[in-house]
Steps between C-alpha positions, in 0.01 A plus 500: 500500500415641840726451805328262751577524863381377839463794728528534875524865578179630671494807277534280187237263619254792550587639162421144355156502677436855370572383146256221537231744606584726197473206268169393660371856507146403581573357853321684774698702755638326802540161331884514509634609848777766502621473853713197595458349149834327499469381869146363504380439147779337293734205538871584460652382170178457310438837337636541153548825301564564125691815407632670185797729573399531861141577428253266672279325241338210657474279815379160615478354845393160667438344832603152618249246612342164389223390259286195541484255218238241420550228755576740780885541469636843527796624288711818525314794345577858404210752505608740214354848542573875474579446125520829316662656198482887447315577181786687325714185538248250365579262214874518575534156648476622864250242627677205313833602658346529855310166473801322348726600794222449759420146374861395460563602867185316617608187320843505671322555835306180430156662485255275313231746391409865486159663475377852439179697453483650149386854444489417123418170333739538204833541668600202708453202272799596304721454814360146567210596739170329446156534676486245775214605709175696462268667746138615501333790668166410664209711613231386729162675495345425839155607375493188292526282810182395668696380795846533633725224629488491886789679676746238626814491703683748721569822305694794641495840328815726518629816334758410238787668688450251791484181294815475294675260725195268515472513115862404452470216750197358324661508160825334636337242710233406232655535152265463209536174297397633160765451229632847433487620858787722610660543849458863603824672565565760773525799259159396359340544843679825561366628173139407591529673828644817325215512260225456760668750731484753219149404388212735549265211543418299819619144485396228739619147584273214619683211658350150519610342821501134600583411868606868528748489214475678173441255204390745243435857417330725254608861448251743336394851440200696367500613148506882515150657456427870559149396578581202722239583768211488256650294220324191367827383341721464817780252417752317716837413327705208620871577496629166637353176616707211636369195689647183654230286323176529298291514829688802622462666173120437504478653841677815379282519186186459717628785726520730199149404383372595857612862452147621419603859418673386171294391205801371293808301595785518250752219519784599254785264404338170587588164347293418198383169664412694823259287710371797720219599254359147525417566863209717380157361424460725191799471271379799302565717801873478398616671190844451344600859427831414336744215432855597423854368508678502835844336507730521199761231573855454382667159536855576585627151556307229298655205664462622856140608445362199313673260739318669795151488328265213551499289177254249376525149374536452135741439216803724498548756229762750386468878500705734280503816707591836362618766748601840368708614806612188707716270291501230762129433441525467127504167324329154519375373840343153591198536720364198676316414824840486668601861399684690234845446363711595179433286196682434170180380351265642243238740638137401544391846571667842432408795708638827640581555861202737528268226383644252762435771764134505394478117549697485813233589762205363319331831381511378138493153350724356230200474272424873537857599425505273185183658372661852571803386301723562806631139505570279213446119543690283255296181558127446528507377869760758623243752631300232697828361645608852614162547662528183696850586626399848622184449692339773711168457678427861583551847351824659629484833685744723675264729676729806560620783302838665511 
């Protein structure tokens, strides 16, 4: 078995970051900073390494924050990232050892859930992660619009380098209410600044003001095109859009549509129930280019997480939960409108911790997971009862990558 350590030394932290880049060998240059990595871009005590006889084999990292559950309550969250195993150490239990220690420590630290962005869809389910949110990439063809929404509100355009403080203020002051939303940690902002500072593209930020105060922003850039001046395919790409309310979001969307030089507007990583396309008179002007998984969620503490989630009315039922890595989550639990607690009764439903993660935020329904053989009801009404106890009235969405 590999030796698992938490590292603090700046040289070791940089070595772990280098290992991650080697494992993810297709990443573009400049994604991982080299200078001041330990000081600006990691949180002390959260970077793990796995070694064999002193040889670095793998690494995993995380950042602290909060995640919003259905009902609006936030719980402690770990954003797991920079996970990598060198190819010549694969299939030797490196990732299992890393995750076992990381999850055990997070449980002791009273963290409720963790999420990650998966580079491969076959790895993380075995460690209790399940798909908990999805995103869609949208493309607006302005030539399909006979008219554009009228420009509204007070919009101010800034170079991205002059707008970071305003963006952070907007996100902090007006948090998103979607289930699945994450708080954005300081190192996340620092890494965005690093990437844009080393980008060859021009990025811009439009602020939506109300009474002179920013209440929303959109950050965007032009898709590279060697023939930009004469191109008929000029495309604007949205990097980030955050608004205090739907009216401010509509103002920012309207601003983008008024940029006449661009034919296309690409909006990647939008919620799958996004209302912005419905502002357009012609729905066929908007194409869904892609829909894909976003957050893979790991429930670290079943009791803390389910007791913080909004629960519906309905008859209580018992869940037999299997967790391959956290023993405290295993066993039979009684779920009711009042919360979840240990039970000595017979299970109405059996499921893995990964399936419970898929239900938690509302991305999937109990009926879907029964049909997919991911949960096993033991009574005819168990599935309907579970659906009533775990309501969700919108698709969950995180909206950020890390």
